[in-house]
N, C-alpha and C positions, 0 to 999 in steps of 0.2 A: 195544473199548471200546462200549457201545450208543450209538445215533444218539439225540440229545435234540431235542424239538422246539425250534424257536426260541421266545424270550422274547416273551409278548405285551406290547406296551408301547403305555402309556398318551401321549396326544394331546403331553402334556409330552415324554417318553421321544421319541417319533418326531421333535418337532423337535430335541431333543439332537441325535440318531444324524444327522438330516438337515444339523445345521449342522458336525457331526464331519466328515462323507462332505466339505462345503464345501469345510471348513479343508483338507483332506487333499489336496484335487483341485487347490485354488491353490497349496498347500504344492508340489506336484510340479510345476506346470505352472512355477513359478520355479526349481526345482532342473533342469529341464529346459533351460529361457533361459538360466542359469547355466554351464549345462555347453555351450551353443551357443556361448555368449560365447566363454570360455574355447576351443572349438576353433577357433573364428574366429582367436582371437588369436594361437593356436599357430600354425595354418596362415601366416596372416601375418609371423610370426616367422621360418620356416622358407622363405619365398618372399624375405626382403629380408635375407638373412644378411648384406649388404654394409653396413648402416646400423649393427648390431652392430659391427661392424669397425671401422667409422669413428669411432666412440664411443671418446674416448681411455681408458686403466684409471685409476681413480683413484689417486691417488698414496697410499703406506705413509705411514706413522706416520715422523716424523724421526728416525732415530738417535741417540740423544747419547752 
């Protein structure tokens, strides 16, 4: 496949590309923040298993 030169962008095209890059960067930061929060929650859950064990199980449906 031959190498193609990058397209020549107009001012509007450059602005759109910069906005797209900014949105992508923001989405990646939010994804990383969410993954870190999930990892902290999992670590806290593993560190305190007695809290889960002390919680009573939900009663099942009444048998009729």
